[in-house]
C-alpha positions in Angstrom: -10.0 67.4 -83.6 -13.0 66.2 -81.6 -15.5 64.3 -83.8 -17.2 61.0 -83.8 -17.5 61.1 -87.6 -14.5 59.5 -89.3 -15.6 60.9 -92.7 -15.6 64.4 -91.3 -12.2 63.9 -89.8 -10.7 62.5 -93.0 -12.0 65.5 -94.9 -10.8 68.0 -92.3 -7.4 66.3 -92.1 -6.8 66.8 -95.8 -7.7 70.5 -95.4 -5.4 70.8 -92.4 -2.5 69.3 -94.3 -3.0 71.8 -97.1 -2.6 74.5 -94.4 0.4 73.0 -92.7 -1.6 71.7 -89.7 -1.5 68.3 -88.3 -4.6 66.9 -86.6 -5.2 64.0 -84.3 -8.7 62.7 -83.9 -10.4 62.2 -80.6 -13.8 60.5 -80.6 -15.6 61.7 -77.5 -19.3 61.2 -77.1 -20.6 64.6 -76.0 -24.2 65.6 -75.5 -25.2 68.3 -78.1 -27.1 71.3 -77.1 -29.8 72.8 -79.3 -28.9 76.1 -80.8 -27.1 77.8 -83.6 -24.0 76.1 -85.2 -21.8 78.6 -83.3 -23.5 77.9 -80.0 -23.2 74.2 -80.6 -19.4 74.3 -81.5 -18.6 76.5 -78.5 -20.4 74.2 -76.1 -18.8 71.1 -77.7 -15.3 72.7 -77.5 -15.8 73.6 -73.9 -16.9 70.1 -73.0 -14.1 68.5 -75.0 -11.4 70.8 -73.4 -12.6 69.8 -69.9 -12.1 66.2 -70.8 -8.9 66.4 -72.9 -7.2 69.4 -71.2 -5.4 70.8 -74.3 -6.5 72.9 -77.3 -9.0 71.4 -79.7 -10.8 72.1 -82.9 -14.3 70.9 -83.8 -17.1 71.9 -86.1 -20.8 71.6 -86.7 -22.3 71.5 -90.1 -25.7 71.3 -91.6 -27.8 71.3 -94.7 -30.2 74.3 -94.7 -33.1 74.0 -97.2 -34.8 77.3 -98.1 -38.3 75.9 -98.7 -38.2 74.0 -95.4 -37.3 77.2 -93.4 -33.7 76.1 -93.1 -34.5 72.6 -91.9 -32.8 70.3 -91.1 -30.1 72.9 -90.3 -28.5 72.4 -86.9 -30.5 69.1 -86.6 -28.9 67.7 -89.8 -27.1 64.8 -88.0 -30.3 63.7 -86.2 -32.5 64.1 -89.3 -30.1 62.2 -91.4 -30.0 59.3 -88.9 -33.9 59.3 -88.8 -35.0 59.9 -92.4 -31.8 60.1 -94.5 -31.5 61.6 -97.9 -34.7 59.8 -99.0 -36.7 61.6 -96.3 -35.4 65.0 -97.4 -36.3 64.2 -101.0 -39.8 63.2 -100.0 -40.3 66.4 -98.1 -39.3 68.4 -101.2 -41.2 66.1 -103.7 -43.7 68.6 -105.0 -41.8 71.8 -104.2 -40.4 74.1 -106.9 -37.8 75.9 -104.7 -35.1 73.4 -104.0 -32.5 76.0 -103.0 -30.2 75.0 -100.1 -26.9 75.6 -98.6 -24.3 73.7 -96.7 -23.0 75.6 -93.7 -20.0 74.8 -91.4 -18.9 76.5 -88.3 -15.4 75.6 -87.2 -14.0 76.3 -83.7 -10.7 76.3 -81.9 -10.6 76.5 -78.1 -7.6 76.6 -75.9 -9.4 76.8 -72.6 -9.5 80.6 -72.5 -10.6 81.9 -75.8 -12.4 80.8 -78.9 -11.6 81.3 -82.6 -14.6 80.8 -84.8 -14.9 80.7 -88.6 -17.7 79.8 -91.0 -18.1 78.6 -94.5 -21.1 78.3 -96.8 -21.8 76.7 -100.2 -25.0 77.5 -102.0 -26.7 75.0 -104.2 -29.9 73.0 -104.7 -31.3 69.7 -103.6 -31.5 67.2 -106.4 -34.7 65.2 -107.2 -32.9 61.9 -106.7 -29.7 60.4 -105.1 -26.7 61.0 -107.3 -23.2 59.6 -106.8 -21.6 57.3 -104.3 -18.7 59.3 -102.9 -18.7 61.5 -99.9 -21.1 61.1 -97.0 -24.2 62.5 -95.4 -26.2 64.7 -97.7 -23.6 64.8 -100.5 -25.7 62.6 -102.9 -28.5 65.1 -102.9 -26.6 68.4 -102.8 -25.8 70.1 -106.2 -23.4 73.1 -105.6 -23.8 76.2 -107.6 -21.5 76.3 -110.6 -21.3 72.5 -111.0 -23.6 69.9 -112.7 -22.5 67.2 -110.3 -23.4 66.5 -106.7 -20.7 66.5 -104.1 -21.1 62.7 -104.1 -20.4 62.6 -107.9 -17.4 65.0 -107.8 -15.5 64.6 -104.6 -12.5 66.6 -106.0 -14.8 69.6 -106.6 -16.2 69.2 -103.1 -12.7 69.3 -101.6 -12.0 72.6 -103.5 -15.2 74.5 -102.6 -16.9 72.9 -99.6 -18.3 74.6 -96.6 -15.9 72.7 -94.4 -12.9 73.7 -96.6 -13.9 77.4 -96.4 -14.5 77.3 -92.6 -11.3 75.4 -91.7 -9.1 77.3 -94.2 -10.2 80.5 -92.5 -9.7 79.0 -89.1 -6.2 77.8 -89.8 -5.3 81.1 -91.3 -6.6 83.0 -88.2 -4.6 80.7 -86.0 -1.4 81.1 -87.9 -1.6 84.8 -87.2 
């Protein structure tokens, strides 16, 4: 798996093991294009394959906030590094609609063809940081059907997350 994010790798590695897949992490600094999550993962996979020379998996994920026209979306990593959770909370401070979703697009590439899958979790952005587990936007994302953020209930996150959905589908497609 190609990722510079050790938290993302640990999470994906657990999902992989549940699906009988063993992953090895490669941290390769790749430039990221601007585009949809699918365009980003395909480009990332192509670049990584050229460097590594054997099949890889990667993903791109984001927090898409309804009232902000799906911002930060595909820019989630950049936005998190610049303004963090506190910045997102400030942007939503006086807004009623706090609906959001986490999206993940997972990709496998063997040098010839792509296998792509996606996962989504709907929820809302909280009014304050809650919880200390997880990473990224987990302390401000409250998934539908739960009264705790992903950062407050990591076990719940591991059962229903966007990444779990995307990679479970991907590994299922690959086993066929």
